[in-house]
Legacy VTK file of the C-alpha trace (Angstrom):
# vtk DataFile Version 3.0
C-alpha trace
ASCII
DATASET POLYDATA
POINTS 191 float
16.054 -12.300 -9.922
14.717 -8.703 -9.708
13.595 -7.437 -6.046
10.316 -6.105 -5.103
9.315 -3.178 -3.408
6.116 -3.336 -1.423
5.304 0.255 -0.041
2.432 1.100 2.824
1.416 4.404 2.169
0.517 6.525 5.235
1.718 8.896 8.197
4.107 7.862 10.893
3.643 8.188 14.587
0.793 7.069 17.038
-1.582 9.879 16.125
-2.337 8.312 12.448
-1.866 4.550 13.178
-5.286 3.438 12.967
-6.759 6.199 10.527
-8.317 5.488 7.079
-5.091 6.930 5.343
-2.929 4.399 6.836
-4.597 1.264 5.378
-1.658 0.676 3.208
0.778 1.103 6.295
-1.536 -1.580 8.375
-1.609 -3.924 5.360
2.369 -3.757 5.317
2.715 -4.179 9.110
0.190 -7.159 9.059
2.015 -8.968 6.147
5.520 -8.813 8.008
3.852 -9.747 11.267
2.776 -12.749 9.445
6.248 -13.928 8.347
7.552 -13.309 12.063
9.694 -10.407 10.591
9.337 -6.781 12.186
10.593 -3.227 10.660
13.697 -1.388 11.276
14.780 1.940 10.544
16.332 2.072 6.616
19.007 4.126 5.307
17.155 6.948 4.478
13.470 8.204 5.432
11.817 5.105 6.029
11.244 1.951 7.927
11.911 -1.633 6.000
11.742 -5.087 6.393
12.702 -7.756 4.066
11.212 -10.974 3.593
10.955 -13.887 0.820
7.488 -14.670 -1.090
7.035 -17.373 -3.351
11.152 -17.511 -3.782
11.261 -13.932 -4.759
13.159 -11.134 -2.725
10.728 -8.832 -1.484
11.253 -5.387 0.528
8.394 -3.798 2.508
8.814 -0.253 3.114
6.969 2.286 5.234
7.898 6.027 4.180
8.419 8.518 7.234
7.937 11.433 4.690
4.287 12.069 5.649
1.787 10.846 3.119
2.139 13.868 0.720
6.048 13.454 0.356
5.763 9.310 0.074
7.627 9.402 -3.468
10.878 11.049 -1.977
11.313 8.034 0.107
10.326 5.694 -2.605
12.629 7.377 -5.398
15.739 7.298 -2.914
14.945 3.704 -2.170
14.747 2.541 -5.562
17.521 4.286 -7.397
19.609 2.799 -4.158
18.698 -0.640 -4.813
18.279 -0.415 -8.594
14.657 -1.592 -8.508
12.874 -1.071 -11.699
9.532 0.855 -11.315
7.578 -2.053 -12.531
8.797 -4.098 -9.540
7.067 -1.216 -7.033
3.830 -1.889 -5.704
1.954 0.679 -3.315
-0.753 -0.110 -0.916
-2.819 3.091 -0.952
-6.485 4.186 0.522
-9.082 4.825 -2.099
-12.276 6.806 -1.193
-13.986 5.722 -4.068
-14.321 2.186 -2.795
-16.468 0.945 -0.049
-14.461 -0.424 3.013
-13.759 -4.176 1.839
-13.350 -3.617 -1.951
-9.853 -3.869 -3.353
-8.237 -3.336 -6.651
-4.883 -4.024 -8.182
-3.429 -2.199 -11.565
-0.601 -1.030 -12.988
0.018 2.529 -14.278
-2.390 5.193 -14.747
-3.171 8.648 -13.057
-2.975 9.740 -9.441
-6.626 9.428 -9.097
-6.974 12.737 -6.593
-4.355 10.926 -3.864
-1.357 12.966 -3.180
0.661 10.363 -1.978
0.287 8.500 -5.165
0.664 12.076 -6.933
4.025 12.107 -4.953
5.241 8.536 -5.776
4.544 9.412 -9.646
6.428 12.639 -9.688
9.586 10.774 -8.203
9.374 7.397 -9.959
7.051 7.793 -12.892
3.713 6.351 -13.374
4.681 2.678 -14.232
4.268 1.286 -10.729
1.629 -1.048 -9.366
-1.307 0.309 -7.449
-2.972 -1.918 -4.932
-6.086 0.388 -3.654
-8.190 -0.377 -0.327
-11.452 0.959 0.129
-12.072 3.633 2.943
-15.605 4.981 1.703
-16.454 8.574 0.866
-18.797 9.477 3.963
-17.866 12.922 4.003
-18.853 16.424 2.630
-17.476 19.163 0.851
-14.126 20.177 2.556
-14.118 17.469 4.849
-11.889 15.126 3.033
-8.557 15.519 4.767
-10.399 15.258 8.662
-12.090 12.150 7.381
-9.142 10.385 5.963
-7.282 11.256 8.990
-9.860 9.577 11.484
-10.185 5.878 12.402
-12.219 3.331 10.959
-15.817 3.515 12.824
-16.584 0.732 15.138
-18.985 -1.087 12.775
-16.292 -1.009 9.452
-13.745 -2.729 11.613
-15.119 -6.291 10.522
-14.708 -5.379 7.091
-11.595 -3.346 7.259
-9.705 -6.328 8.894
-11.202 -9.030 6.115
-9.971 -6.440 3.672
-6.460 -6.372 5.207
-6.217 -10.399 5.221
-7.335 -10.223 1.584
-4.872 -7.810 0.843
-2.379 -9.912 2.068
-3.437 -12.944 0.063
-3.425 -10.714 -2.856
-0.146 -10.238 -2.495
0.787 -13.567 -1.994
-1.080 -14.558 -5.336
0.325 -11.739 -7.166
4.002 -12.551 -6.261
3.525 -16.272 -7.249
2.270 -16.030 -10.804
2.213 -14.017 -13.647
0.340 -10.712 -13.448
-2.257 -11.235 -15.796
-3.937 -14.184 -14.095
-3.282 -12.685 -10.278
-5.148 -9.559 -11.537
-7.997 -11.543 -12.590
-8.274 -13.288 -9.286
-7.540 -10.287 -6.862
-9.905 -7.784 -8.853
-12.740 -10.344 -9.079
-14.262 -9.401 -5.780
-14.482 -13.174 -4.854
-13.127 -14.664 -1.870
-9.265 -15.305 -2.149
LINES 1 192
191 0 1 2 3 4 5 6 7 8 9 10 11 12 13 14 15 16 17 18 19 20 21 22 23 24 25 26 27 28 29 30 31 32 33 34 35 36 37 38 39 40 41 42 43 44 45 46 47 48 49 50 51 52 53 54 55 56 57 58 59 60 61 62 63 64 65 66 67 68 69 70 71 72 73 74 75 76 77 78 79 80 81 82 83 84 85 86 87 88 89 90 91 92 93 94 95 96 97 98 99 100 101 102 103 104 105 106 107 108 109 110 111 112 113 114 115 116 117 118 119 120 121 122 123 124 125 126 127 128 129 130 131 132 133 134 135 136 137 138 139 140 141 142 143 144 145 146 147 148 149 150 151 152 153 154 155 156 157 158 159 160 161 162 163 164 165 166 167 168 169 170 171 172 173 174 175 176 177 178 179 180 181 182 183 184 185 186 187 188 189 190
């Protein structure tokens, strides 16, 4: 049975904990907490936690290489544990979506995201991207400051609902065939 790797992209440290760029990290942590698990130091530059989801062996990973070098940790992990690229799901922020919108797809370009670009450069483009909206409320030259800022007070309800839906989406994806799961996850309906 092939092992799955789910990667919460983000930046390590308290300073980044609740920032928009760390939504992937937040979802990974919430999922593991829901399984009464916790993260521990991995054998490389990451934290990891293992669990079973619908009978599938799943490792959740939080790279500690900072967002722009995420692929370094992901590449090292999948080579060591011999996980096929198509069994990797990255949880990543998407500024082209409003807060609350999410989408899962396999393959494609990096969409201008440095973390996704780094993962592609280390393992190729065949992995899954589960993208979560952080909105685009910034002007020219302000993107870095925006993604490294926390969600605003009036976005927290939508953010928390998106975290819940992201966790449900992962469970659905791991429980059935990908085509059916994608339809359900990307339909924008309540999961």
